[in-house]
Structures are given as C-alpha cells and as structure tokens.
C-alpha atoms as one frame of an Amber mdcrd trajectory, in Angstrom:
protein
  92.062   1.861 -32.388  88.704   0.117 -32.191  85.220   1.378 -32.742  82.579
   0.095 -30.340  78.898   0.704 -30.943  76.720  -0.097 -27.958  73.158  -0.972
 -28.793  70.927   1.982 -28.115  67.298   1.847 -27.160  64.729   2.438 -29.848
  63.774   5.632 -28.045  67.252   7.090 -28.586  67.199   7.116 -32.372  68.275
  10.380 -34.006  67.390  12.249 -37.126  70.148  12.231 -39.703  70.787  15.400
 -41.629  72.180  14.704 -45.069  74.534  17.272 -46.428  74.691  18.133 -50.077
  76.731  20.291 -52.482  76.301  21.862 -55.973  78.227  22.882 -59.078  77.380
  26.437 -59.977  76.141  26.923 -63.514  78.689  29.578 -64.308  81.286  29.228
 -61.577  83.500  26.462 -60.310  86.162  26.688 -57.660  89.205  28.741 -58.421
  87.552  30.667 -61.235  87.278  34.044 -59.592  89.008  36.885 -61.349  92.676
  37.257 -60.546  93.185  40.449 -58.535  96.233  42.649 -58.883  97.542  43.145
 -55.351  98.313  46.790 -56.123  94.661  47.577 -56.829  92.406  48.887 -54.104
  90.048  46.171 -52.867  86.330  46.645 -52.593  85.507  47.417 -48.986  82.504
  45.039 -49.063  84.823  42.137 -49.824  86.947  42.882 -46.748  84.035  41.647
 -44.601  84.922  38.055 -45.521  88.584  38.443 -46.367  89.702  36.833 -43.095
  87.830  33.588 -43.847  88.087  33.383 -47.648  90.902  32.435 -50.006  91.767
  33.635 -53.502  92.238  31.739 -56.753  95.914  30.984 -56.212  95.676  29.800
 -52.606  96.486  26.123 -51.927  92.961  25.597 -50.597  90.344  23.640 -52.559
  87.288  25.826 -53.017  84.300  26.826 -55.153  82.882  30.326 -55.610  79.210
  31.021 -56.250  77.978  34.467 -57.266  74.671  36.255 -56.872  73.998  35.655
 -60.585  74.569  31.907 -60.189  72.117  31.692 -57.279  69.473  33.796 -59.041
  69.023  31.286 -61.861  67.536  28.681 -59.502  66.324  30.918 -56.682  62.629
  30.085 -56.844  61.992  29.193 -53.205  64.298  26.293 -52.372  66.804  26.637
 -49.538  70.506  27.430 -50.057  71.702  23.781 -49.740  69.496  22.828 -52.696
  70.953  25.697 -54.735  74.416  24.242 -54.056  73.463  20.702 -55.048  75.680
  20.521 -58.147  78.990  21.601 -56.605  81.747  18.962 -56.377  81.540  16.347
 -53.592  78.141  17.618 -52.423  75.036  15.640 -51.436  71.818  17.346 -50.339
  68.527  16.260 -48.854  65.297  17.697 -47.555  62.887  16.270 -44.985  59.753
  17.530 -46.731  61.091  16.148 -50.002  60.908  19.247 -52.213  63.681  21.562
 -51.011  61.659  23.868 -48.755  61.842  23.625 -44.971  64.474  21.520 -43.239
  67.283  20.872 -45.718  70.826  19.645 -45.259  74.156  19.521 -47.048  77.124
  17.154 -46.789  80.504  17.678 -48.421  82.843  14.692 -48.925  80.508  12.771
 -46.630  81.020  15.365 -43.884  77.889  15.988 -41.816  76.369  19.408 -41.254
  77.712  19.445 -37.686  81.243  19.429 -39.141  80.666  22.106 -41.781  81.515
  25.608 -40.601  79.120  28.358 -41.743  79.814  32.090 -41.429  77.759  35.090
 -42.569  79.898  38.193 -43.126  82.565  36.437 -41.063  80.172  35.895 -38.116
  79.674  32.240 -37.030  76.233  30.894 -37.921  76.439  27.273 -36.708  74.352
  26.615 -33.621  76.829  26.774 -30.744  75.520  23.621 -29.033  74.428  21.264
 -31.811  77.121  22.644 -34.185  74.563  22.147 -36.963  73.163  24.696 -39.382
  69.426  25.276 -39.646  68.931  26.868 -43.065  65.179  26.819 -42.420  65.743
  29.895 -40.220  67.180  31.748 -43.230  64.220  31.645 -45.587  65.044  33.164
 -49.012  68.507  34.162 -47.814  69.847  33.560 -51.321  68.025  36.754 -52.328
  70.271  38.733 -49.950  73.524  36.922 -50.785  76.195  38.722 -52.796  78.449
  35.659 -53.036  79.526  32.583 -51.133  82.593  30.389 -51.056  82.594  26.677
 -50.242  85.963  25.378 -49.050  86.452  21.619 -49.122  88.707  20.033 -46.543
  89.874  21.865 -43.437  90.348  25.063 -45.437  91.594  28.252 -43.856  91.102
  29.336 -40.226  87.594  30.589 -39.666  85.473  31.937 -36.832  83.223  29.843
 -34.636  83.166  26.046 -34.548  86.093  24.719 -36.556  85.650  23.478 -40.107
  86.081  19.719 -40.047  85.875  18.883 -43.710  84.090  21.832 -45.263  83.137
  25.465 -44.695  80.707  27.842 -46.367  81.147  31.570 -45.905  78.426  33.905
 -47.085  78.718  37.602 -47.973  75.453  39.530 -47.900  74.411  42.218 -50.378
  77.017  44.807 -51.294  76.397  48.548 -51.184  74.627  49.678 -54.357  75.476
  52.986 -55.984  72.181  53.125 -57.887  68.669  52.996 -56.475  66.718  49.885
 -57.418  63.703  47.767 -56.648  62.661  44.183 -57.218  59.409  42.266 -56.990
  59.739  38.516 -57.363  57.018  35.864 -57.304  57.215  32.156 -57.997  54.786
  29.262 -57.857  55.108  25.521 -58.209  54.266  21.984 -57.216  52.872  21.158
 -53.770  51.379  24.632 -53.584  54.845  26.138 -53.225  54.988  29.942 -53.369
  57.685  32.578 -52.900  57.013  36.295 -52.700  59.916  38.725 -52.367  60.176
  42.507 -52.335  63.616  44.213 -52.359  64.772  47.806 -52.508  67.877  49.963
 -52.361  68.003  53.727 -52.093  71.385  53.766 -53.814  74.030  56.086 -52.444
  72.452  59.195 -50.964  74.788  62.198 -50.765  77.392  59.799 -52.180  77.814
  58.134 -48.777  74.631  56.559 -47.372  72.522  53.614 -48.512  69.524  51.810
 -47.057  68.489  48.464 -48.543  66.111  45.733 -47.520  64.061  42.668 -48.344
  60.818  41.050 -47.180  60.025  37.455 -48.148  57.405  34.806 -47.591  57.855
  31.214 -48.728  55.225  28.561 -48.195  54.807  24.974 -49.347  52.632  21.967
 -48.557  55.666  19.721 -49.085  55.989  16.506 -51.044  55.613  14.456 -47.858
  52.118  14.434 -46.371  51.428  17.492 -44.192  55.143  18.510 -44.316  54.160
  22.121 -44.800  56.420  25.126 -44.359  55.651  28.785 -43.745  58.844  30.854
 -43.791  58.742  34.597 -43.201  62.022  36.487 -43.385  63.545  39.942 -43.677
  66.864  41.659 -44.372  67.667  45.325 -43.699  70.976  47.154 -43.881  72.111
  50.719 -43.503  75.549  51.621 -44.868  77.987  54.486 -44.765  80.857  54.454
 -47.250  83.629  56.709 -48.420  86.980  56.015 -50.050  88.452  54.376 -46.954
  85.563  53.586 -44.591  82.648  51.198 -44.707  80.200  50.916 -41.808  77.271
  48.527 -42.082  74.445  47.953 -39.631  72.579  44.801 -40.672  69.617  42.962
 -39.253  68.081  39.836 -40.718  66.046  36.916 -39.546  62.677  35.323 -39.732
  60.105  32.960 -38.345  59.487  29.416 -39.511  56.549  27.136 -38.843  57.055
  23.688 -40.332  55.021  20.539 -39.843  57.374  17.840 -38.578  58.651  15.248
 -41.036  61.761  14.064 -39.223  60.321  10.619 -38.371  61.041   9.408 -41.860
  59.412   6.240 -43.175  60.327   2.901 -41.597  57.691   0.775 -43.355  59.306
  -0.606 -46.525  55.917  -1.443 -48.030  54.796   2.149 -47.593  58.126   3.323
 -48.998  57.266   1.351 -52.105  53.534   2.048 -52.397  52.818   5.146 -50.267
  56.149   6.977 -50.095  54.664  10.337 -49.037  53.216   8.879 -45.815  54.168
  10.881 -42.724  53.929   9.269 -39.296  54.383  12.568 -37.421  51.309  13.472
 -35.382  49.792  10.020 -35.855  47.503   8.653 -33.137  44.399   6.499 -32.720
  41.128   7.985 -31.519  38.758   6.281 -29.101  37.264   4.299 -31.994  40.652
   2.979 -33.104  40.703   5.183 -36.190  44.056   6.666 -37.209  44.132  10.440
 -36.879  46.824  13.103 -37.230  47.369  15.980 -34.831  47.090  19.183 -36.838
  49.654  21.231 -34.900  52.618  18.832 -34.817  54.882  21.710 -35.790  58.276
  23.273 -35.282  57.802  26.972 -34.472  60.982  29.036 -34.200  62.127  32.600
 -34.748  65.673  33.879 -35.052  66.890  37.479 -35.355  70.445  38.621 -36.110
  71.944  42.055 -35.505  75.368  42.779 -37.002  77.577  45.874 -37.010  80.657
  45.965 -39.255  83.328  48.628 -39.516  86.002  48.320 -42.200  88.736  50.946
 -42.252  91.469  51.283 -44.853  94.408  53.417 -43.716  96.629  52.975 -46.778
  96.632  50.654 -49.760  98.546  48.241 -47.503  96.838  48.496 -44.099  93.197
  47.898 -43.178  91.180  46.717 -40.200  87.822  45.025 -39.748  85.609  44.944
 -36.660  82.407  42.901 -36.472  79.876  42.673 -33.643  76.867  40.340 -33.587
  73.882  39.520 -31.387  71.512  36.677 -32.262  68.243  35.948 -30.475  66.603
  32.572 -31.008  63.372  31.393 -29.444  60.820  28.721 -30.223  59.513  25.225
 -29.665  58.292  22.100 -31.325  54.897  20.714 -30.366  53.894  17.041 -30.256
  50.797  15.002 -29.487  51.873  11.927 -27.507  49.639   8.985 -26.690  49.908
   6.750 -23.639  52.826   8.549 -21.993  54.084   7.365 -18.593  53.584   9.824
 -15.732  57.167   9.174 -14.617  58.519  10.612 -17.892  57.058  13.991 -16.922
  57.503  13.952 -13.146  53.765  13.375 -12.605  52.468  11.586  -9.508  50.100
   8.620 -10.134  46.388   9.325  -9.599  43.997   7.161  -7.612  40.410   7.079
  -8.889  38.355   4.948  -6.471  41.167   2.467  -6.097  42.153   2.498  -9.759
  45.685   3.787 -10.316  46.198   5.983 -13.380  49.861   6.453 -14.349  49.747
   7.234 -18.046  48.010   9.808 -20.204  47.592  11.306 -23.640  49.136  14.765
 -23.756  50.475  17.614 -25.869  53.957  18.866 -25.067  56.204  21.674 -26.200
  59.973  21.527 -26.022  61.533  24.978 -25.989  64.811  26.635 -26.910  65.505
  30.196 -25.762  69.021  31.380 -26.495  71.277  34.411 -26.884  74.489  34.480
 -28.918  77.108  37.250 -28.855  80.146  37.564 -31.138  83.036  39.996 -31.551
  85.496  39.624 -34.465  88.553  41.811 -35.112  91.157  41.580 -37.902  94.085
  43.636 -39.149  95.455  43.155 -42.672  98.726  44.159 -44.306  99.105  43.618
 -48.039 101.767  44.521 -50.588 103.061  42.951 -53.800 104.718  40.068 -51.921
 102.977  39.626 -48.588  99.340  39.354 -47.542  99.186  39.057 -43.746  96.065
  38.853 -41.573  96.026  38.813 -37.776  92.689  38.238 -36.138  90.621  36.980
 -33.284  87.054  36.037 -32.440  85.151  35.668 -29.176  81.627  34.328 -28.776
  79.333  33.650 -25.832  76.238  31.438 -25.980  73.572  31.223 -23.286  70.729
  28.809 -23.988  67.734  27.534 -22.022  66.155  24.149 -22.767  62.804  23.421
 -21.152  59.576  21.537 -21.696  55.912  22.210 -21.012  52.827  20.010 -21.073
  50.145  22.294 -22.495  47.336  19.710 -22.323  46.899  16.304 -20.735  43.946
  13.960 -20.395  45.113  13.338 -16.822  47.280  16.206 -15.624  48.145  15.010
 -12.101  49.235  17.897  -9.865  50.647  20.082 -12.632  49.968  23.780 -13.024
  49.904  25.900 -16.150  53.420  26.726 -17.464  55.044  24.108 -15.238  58.320
  22.913 -16.739  58.770  19.157 -16.586  62.442  19.588 -17.468  64.621  22.682
 -17.348  68.267  23.151 -18.236  70.773  25.801 -19.199  73.929  25.738 -21.297
  76.743  28.250 -21.583  79.525  28.102 -24.149  82.471  30.435 -24.680  84.667
  30.258 -27.779  87.895  32.258 -28.110  90.221  31.950 -31.095  93.214  33.895
 -32.382  94.952  33.318 -35.686  97.644  34.573 -37.987  97.621  33.724 -41.687
  99.879  34.833 -44.502 100.423  34.417 -48.224 103.991  35.201 -49.274 105.098
  35.447 -52.895 108.602  33.974 -52.791 109.238  34.683 -56.477 107.368  34.705
 -59.783 106.803  30.938 -59.524 106.333  30.079 -55.860 103.840  31.353 -53.277
 103.783  30.144 -49.675 100.781  29.943 -47.348 100.823  29.661 -43.555  98.012
  29.727 -40.998  98.217  29.234 -37.232  95.179  29.186 -34.973  94.715  28.630
 -31.250  91.146  28.030 -30.092  89.781  27.631 -26.558  86.273  26.321 -25.906
  84.461  26.015 -22.571  81.062  24.328 -22.245  78.980  24.079 -19.081  75.462
  22.753 -18.543  73.101  22.640 -15.585  69.622  21.270 -14.980  68.037  18.286
 -16.681  67.579  16.866 -20.162  64.217  16.198 -21.802  64.384  12.696 -20.249
  64.480  14.351 -16.782  68.043  13.177 -16.270  70.578  15.447 -14.608  72.869
  16.940 -17.237  75.988  18.515 -15.756  78.840  18.965 -18.217  81.830  21.156
 -17.444  84.423  20.815 -20.193  87.250  22.926 -21.526  89.249  22.314 -24.695
  92.272  24.069 -26.146  93.109  23.313 -29.782  96.109  24.216 -31.929  95.302
  24.167 -35.656  98.318  24.724 -37.938  98.030  24.943 -41.732 100.625  25.357
 -44.479 100.730  25.202 -48.253 102.607  26.031 -51.417 101.475  27.086 -54.891
 103.791  26.657 -57.895 103.077  28.533 -61.129 104.132  26.292 -64.006 103.125
  28.973 -66.501 100.286  31.422 -67.092  97.862  28.547 -67.740  98.779  26.073
 -64.981  99.537  25.986 -61.290 100.084  23.195 -58.779  99.378  23.383 -55.059
  99.884  21.301 -51.952  98.583  21.945 -48.444  98.466  20.379 -45.014  95.974
  21.363 -42.336  95.062  20.106 -38.895  91.639  20.563 -37.344  90.355  19.754
 -33.878  86.699  19.920 -32.988  84.709  19.527 -29.784  81.677  17.210 -29.366
  78.202  18.751 -29.471  75.384  18.663 -26.928  73.819  15.465 -28.263  77.224
  13.751 -28.206  77.555  14.535 -24.487  73.981  13.407 -23.797  74.724   9.991
 -25.275  78.227   9.708 -23.767  79.535  12.126 -21.133  83.101  10.939 -21.788
  83.036  11.339 -25.566  86.276  12.732 -27.007  87.059  15.591 -29.369  87.925
  14.612 -32.914  91.086  15.423 -34.849  91.748  15.604 -38.584  94.971  15.834
 -40.569  94.140  16.908 -44.116  96.504  16.678 -47.087  95.473  18.261 -50.405
  97.309  18.149 -53.759  95.873  19.910 -56.799  96.366  21.131 -60.349  94.513
  24.092 -61.852  94.491  24.714 -65.590  92.848  27.633 -67.386  93.324  28.485
 -71.046  90.863  30.905 -72.596  87.381  29.754 -71.606  88.487  26.174 -70.901
  89.083  25.274 -67.272  90.149  22.008 -65.660  90.819  21.397 -61.978  92.019
  18.210 -60.309  92.442  17.678 -56.584  93.400  14.688 -54.468  92.807  14.609
 -50.735  93.900  12.372 -47.892  92.008  13.003 -44.649  93.282  11.097 -41.590
  91.062  11.078 -38.491  91.630  10.308 -34.841  88.442   9.694 -32.848  86.308
  11.006 -35.706  82.737  11.699 -34.601  80.810   9.741 -37.204  77.072   9.435
 -37.654  75.807   6.121 -36.344  72.656   6.509 -38.438  70.559   6.659 -35.290
  68.272   9.480 -34.156  67.154  10.516 -30.726  63.490  11.050 -29.925  63.534
  14.593 -31.315  65.367  13.789 -34.527  68.932  14.784 -33.569  71.688  12.706
 -35.117  73.711  10.482 -32.798  77.467  10.299 -33.308  80.265   8.248 -31.788
  84.065   8.262 -31.827  85.293   5.886 -34.512  88.932   5.523 -33.527  91.154
   5.780 -36.588  89.527   6.374 -39.953  90.323   8.017 -43.262  88.929   9.517
 -46.443  90.920   9.380 -49.701  89.492  11.019 -52.796  89.983  12.481 -56.239
  87.936  15.514 -57.338  87.758  16.581 -60.985  85.841  19.463 -62.515  85.890
  21.377 -65.756  84.296  24.098 -67.848  84.300  22.981 -71.472  83.131  25.478
 -74.137  81.892  23.222 -76.937  80.743  26.182 -79.033  80.137  29.861 -78.340
  76.590  28.921 -77.278  77.074  25.515 -75.619  79.103  24.768 -72.487  79.617
  21.605 -70.446  80.434  21.794 -66.727  81.099  18.307 -65.332  82.532  17.303
 -61.956  83.392  13.938 -60.450  84.446  12.718 -57.014  85.892   9.233 -56.483
  86.672   8.325 -52.890  87.128   5.602 -50.331  86.008   6.323 -46.760  86.895
   3.765 -44.092  86.877   3.039 -40.386  90.058   1.032 -39.844  88.427  -1.356
 -37.374  84.807  -1.693 -36.282  83.681  -3.712 -33.263  79.986  -3.989 -32.376
  77.896  -5.635 -29.690  75.341  -7.728 -31.591  73.120 -10.522 -30.213  75.006
 -10.324 -26.932  78.435 -10.863 -28.469  81.270  -8.570 -29.532  81.897  -8.882
 -33.249  84.930  -7.487 -35.076  83.844  -6.391 -38.553  87.301  -5.197 -39.539
  87.509  -2.294 -41.979  84.103  -0.784 -42.819  82.680   2.150 -44.765  82.100
   5.406 -42.913  78.383   6.141 -42.787  76.814   8.450 -45.380  79.944   8.496
 -47.531  79.306   7.389 -51.136  82.359   6.377 -53.152  81.093   8.164 -56.255
  79.480  11.587 -56.632  79.127  13.201 -60.053  77.342  16.162 -61.576  77.118
  17.909 -64.916  75.580  21.067 -66.325  74.850  21.367 -70.032  74.359  25.096
 -70.550  72.884  26.331 -73.839  72.548  30.056 -74.571  71.102  30.477 -78.091
  70.657  34.239 -77.686  72.028  36.767 -75.223  69.041  36.898 -72.869  68.030
  33.212 -72.916  69.791  30.390 -71.077  68.744  26.751 -70.726  70.510  24.210
 -68.544  70.224  20.465 -68.024  71.597  19.671 -64.567  72.458  16.058 -63.745
  73.446  14.479 -60.441  74.620  10.969 -59.554  75.204   9.755 -55.993  76.530
   6.242 -55.438  75.518   3.630 -52.883  76.062   4.529 -49.247  75.424   3.024
 -45.839  73.584   4.743 -43.001  75.574   2.783 -40.420  79.258   2.186 -39.840
  78.659  -1.568 -39.800  77.665  -1.908 -43.484  74.374  -3.464 -42.369  72.325
  -4.407 -45.434  69.200  -2.789 -44.036  71.088   0.500 -43.704  71.999   0.774
 -47.369  70.830   3.707 -49.484  70.788   2.836 -53.164  72.498   5.017 -55.733
  70.401   7.519 -57.662  70.661   9.634 -60.785  68.479  12.711 -61.216  68.139
  15.454 -63.804  66.763  18.993 -63.526  65.948  21.472 -66.269  66.408  25.207
 -65.696  65.461  28.045 -68.062  65.896  31.816 -67.721  64.836  34.594 -70.085
  65.455  38.303 -69.493  63.241  40.829 -71.256  64.734  44.314 -71.428  62.078
  47.038 -71.364  61.912  50.791 -71.710  58.901  51.210 -69.460  58.586  51.296
 -65.690  60.704  48.180 -65.338  64.345  47.960 -66.290  63.912  44.257 -67.014
  61.551  41.342 -66.494  63.127  37.958 -65.767  61.188  34.750 -66.422  62.528
  31.615 -64.721  61.510  27.979 -64.766  62.812  24.887 -63.013  61.706  21.282
 -63.451  63.264  19.024 -60.832  63.717  15.290 -61.353  62.410  15.396 -64.910
  62.569  11.591 -65.312  60.432  10.977 -62.207  63.040   8.973 -60.293  61.857
   7.581 -56.957  64.911   7.951 -54.766  65.981   8.334 -51.152  68.927  10.566
 -50.265  68.886  10.338 -46.480  67.688   8.238 -43.572  68.634   6.609 -40.286
  69.532   3.177 -38.903  69.123   1.835 -35.375  69.602  -1.223 -33.193  68.307
  -2.137 -29.739  68.217  -5.155 -27.426  64.850  -6.926 -27.391  64.736  -7.272
 -23.611  61.584  -5.248 -22.977  59.332  -7.647 -24.937  61.375 -10.795 -24.319
  63.152 -10.670 -20.906  66.430 -12.544 -20.920  66.769 -12.294 -24.673  70.106
 -11.300 -26.186  68.642 -10.722 -29.637  69.471  -7.418 -31.311  66.692  -5.776
 -33.294  67.690  -3.515 -36.181  65.695  -1.175 -38.339  65.952   1.768 -40.689
  64.028   4.847 -41.737  64.128   6.766 -44.991  63.424  10.266 -46.279  61.905
   9.932 -49.768  62.594  12.803 -52.155  60.086  14.337 -54.551  59.356  12.910
 -57.956  58.927  15.285 -60.921  58.011  18.781 -59.728  58.318  22.319 -61.032
  58.727  25.977 -60.070  58.144  29.028 -62.274  58.788  32.648 -61.432  58.746
  36.239 -62.644  61.031  38.983 -61.329  60.363  42.659 -62.020  63.470  44.843
 -61.760  63.181  48.623 -61.626
C-alpha cells in the first residue's frame, strides 16, 4: 500500500491536538484489589462494569483513584492529571494546563481514544475528539477512571482505536459531608469548588453536588480561560437496586490560542506571543481583537438503573441526553465578499469586494444515548451481554455580526448552514471463563453499525452531502495464565474498525475507514508491595487515519489514510518500595511506529520516501515518581517526564521535528486532622517544570503549492507551527473537609 499526501492550501491547515498520559502516584495498571467472585459487588461499580476490565484480564490498563487525582487537582484539566501514566503525552494550547488540553496514548490521537462517563459515550459524535475544556474541574466529581491501552475491551460509542478512558463519577456516600476547595497559582490561575453530600437519608436516598469556577490568564498571551461547571446527582439505593439521576456540565469561554507560533525567532525570544485576534489598525499599528473567544456550553443528563436479582444476575440501564451549543468569534481583516456570499458594492464606480468583519461560527447539537447490559457471574464464568444506541443531530452555521461593508446582508443571516445526523448501534457479548486454577479465557464479540448523513454547506460555502453507512465486526480474545500467586502471563488479540470523522470527509469525500489488529503479550508480577509489569504490543494498521500535522482554518486536525503501517512497543512499569517511607514508580515505553511506504507530491513530482515515522509518535516515553512520606499525613513527590523526538508530519520533514524534552514537577500534600468544625484541612502545592525547561509538546506542519504568488511555479512551500508550554509555574491550594 502507498501513502499519498497531496499538497494542501495554506488555508486548510488544521490544529493538532496532542494526547498525553500519566502514571498515577499510587496506582499503576493492574494494581486494583483482587475481588472474590463470590462477594457482592458494589452497585456503583456496575455502572462501568461493561466497559472496564479487572486485574487478571488480558487487557493492558491503568487504574486511577479519586485519591490519586486529588493530590494534583488544583485546577488543571484531566489530561494533565494523567500525564505520568505509561505511554502518555499531553499538551495544552494555553501552555499551563487550563483550557484546551489533549492526551495521546502510544501516539494515538484524541480522535482515536474512546471516552465514556458512567458507560455513556463522551467523544463528540462528528469530530470523534474529546473536549475536556467542557468538563471543567471534572476530576472533583470522579470516583475512579481506567485507561486501557490498545484496542481494549468493547465499549460504547466511537470505537477505541488504540486507547480508551472510562470515567466513573462520585459514588453514593453513606455519611453527610461538605468540601470547600480553593487554589491559586501562576498566570492568575484560580479554582474555587464547593461540594456537598446529604449522606443516606432514611438509609436509601442521597443528594450530592458540586459547583466550580476555574479561571486563568494562560501562559500564552491572552489565552485566558473561564470555566464554570456543576455536578448534581440524586440516588436511591437498597441492597439490590441503585437508581441515579445525574446532571453535569458547564460553560467555557476561552481566548483562542490554536494558531500556535510559526515564527521561529519569536519561538526563541517571545515564545508567549499569540497571533489570534491580530490585525492592523488604520495607522498600521498591530492590535488584538479583545473578543477572539471560544464560547460553548454543554449540559448532560443521565439516568442509570442497576438491578441485582441474585448474586449471579444483574442488569444495567443507562439513558443520556446531551445539549451542546456555542460559537467561536473571530475578527477577520480584508475578507473577500465571495467567501461570505456577499454581492460586490459599487460606490460611484468604485467596486468594493472585500471587508473587515467579525464572524461567529456556531455549533448547536443534541445527543441521545441508550445503553443496556445483562450480567451473569459465578465462580467460573463472568458473562456480559449488552447494546448501545446513540443519535446525534447537529447544526453548523455561521453569522457575520459586524462588517465594515455589509453588502445586502441582514441581521442573523447565515452565510453557511449545514446539518449532520449520525446513528450508532452496537451489540456485544463478552466473557471471562476460568478454565481451571491456572488458566482464564477471555472472549469479546462486537458488531457496530454507523450511519452518517450531512446536508447544507461547509464554512467555505461548499455543498457538503455525505451519506455513508458502515458495519464493523470487532472480535477480541485473550488468555491469562497464573504461574503462581505472584506472577501471571497474558496474551490477547483484538480487532478494531473505526469510521472517518467530519473533517476527514471535508478534506476527502472518499476517505476510508481504518482497521487495526492489536496483539498484546504481558507479564504481571506482584510480591508484597513490589510490583512489576511488562507488556509488548504489535499494532498492525490498514488505512490508518494518521495526523498529517496540518490544521484547517479553525484549528481542526487533518488526517489521511496511510495504507499499511504499524506500531511495535515495549511498556515497563514498577512500584519499588525502597524503604517504608520512600517509593519509586518508574515507567518506560520503547516503540517503533512506521508507515510502510510514503509517497508525496513535492515540487511537482511524486517522491517515494519509503518507510517513515508515523506523525506524533516518539520512540521513547518515560516517567518516574519519587514518593516520600516522612509522616502519615505528609507526602512529597518528584514527578519526572521524558518524551523523545517526534515528527509532526509523516514525511520526516526536518522542519516538522519536535525536539525531545525532560521536565520535572514537585507535588506536596499535608493533611491536618482537626477536632473543630472541619474534619480535616488539606494543604496542597504543585510546582510544574521546576527546572524552567523551554519545550514544545505539540504543533502542526503544512505544505502548499506557491502558485498564487508565482503562477506557473511548481515549488512546494512548507512551514510549521508550535505550541510552547509553560516554564516554571506553581499552584497552591487549601481544602476544608467537614
């Protein structure tokens, strides 16, 4: 198979979202407590049972608890809190972890990472990406999460294509409680959180909630964020029934920083410079539009009913409705009338066909989901049968809210208007079977049908009519062999198929789905407090949708089919108790990630580059946590992260290279037990990048033919943009628990 990259116009560059992962301070994958299958499970945990795996499953995974998240939960988004997990790379557009953040696992982009919340799909149905900015302070309402690397187990929503993260929100609390949390830090970053729980009333009912506000000026100039969010749940529970009604959501207003920095001199000498909103006034003086913002709200409504009939049989039903609505606003200078459907104006014989203007590009969407699962479990067999159906209905439209020359437009006219509908139906059956005391078998079969239909026009006023249907069969199988009480080996095979997203279809109507065959072989060792895990993976792709490094004019990443490609890697992680007070928690990923053959059109000629690196896929990722706990209530941690060289293109272009970086953070937590109004007072501190490293973790690369300035030329122009990350910065916080 060959990979062919056609040169794209400079206007069609896309924002690249860099994905990142983290090693939990006190939890690494496979370290959850072993559960006796004869014991009654917690009903809260059944919410995510259909998409999670346990410690002995042949699926490579990491578990992160509420306690792990709390140590660093001072305002940064969830991807940043996961930065030290194996094979993870994270980035943030504003540079300091608040606002638009992204996570990649094994080089897998955010569009290929499946996210569920209480088993409900969270990925945007069209872009397939995850916008954590809409979940401000969600870590404060998270009971636990599990990150599965590789294809993992069958899940709901868009298929996992290299990684999945499933989140479980706060469990029912038996005791009443309250929490007031405030933190402050660099770049005028602030987080204010109030939480409460009534505890069980009449032994059956609980109401709990949270209100949060996070704001930051950002490391990058003007890259401010104002994130308001809430979480509210009402629960009914008895010995065999759990019913939860949950609503959560928020509103974000962030100043745009997705342009990155293309000027290498500024990257060196003025790395916080932000070109968003930049224009020249009538005197030729550079100015910045003050409302160049992204303004979006998203509200989720979930209803869950878990019913246990016996210790063997239980069912789960989940229903979800999500409402999303908002826009991003831009000041544009010297825009052609034709780009907005305007008619030229004639002023006394002088034709005017361009104007300065302010535009808003809107999204208005509704998302409905129904999940249903039935589970049978005894000492030998754990069987789950389930299904999920979702319907997405989204409007895309644009308005010009001001123009120097407005032609014949009227207020609220839409210069483009389109609609998209997507239906996703999947059914699966998965089972763990204990063959004997040594061998456990795992099987998982999923059939998924996706239909996607669009009408209307794109933001370029081009007709956009897609009518596609895909049916995927995703089988998975594995085996776990218990060598002894301290060691087990596992092997698994999984196939994943995944549809293109909206941006893929906009750039190429005939783009193909991608397919992955994933082989995983691992060894888990645990003796006392010492843990060591090793995993090798071999991921074979057909028509993988890889990031080209380019962005479109609104910052979306552009992808293309790469023919045949592969990822081969070794993942190592450990928990090493040096003394009773000192623990080391290292992890290391070594990998090679290749397109088998890459052909490009450059300077008017096709060039075969042979085997090349897959974009945004470093060969080396490493992390370590040195955790020191001198007394019971005091913990200090030095967190280190190394990410090797990587390319932002699939052509290994020198100008697309991101240099390796090595950063260190320092985290401290002290809990003061009191006998007064408060049960405890928790003091937290975090210093990021303590050695003041100037590094870049994300960016974009583009090429275009220089025909507009030099007609007849076959020269190819290339360029790159970068997202600088913050130098030394800090956050401190106090949490009052009562």
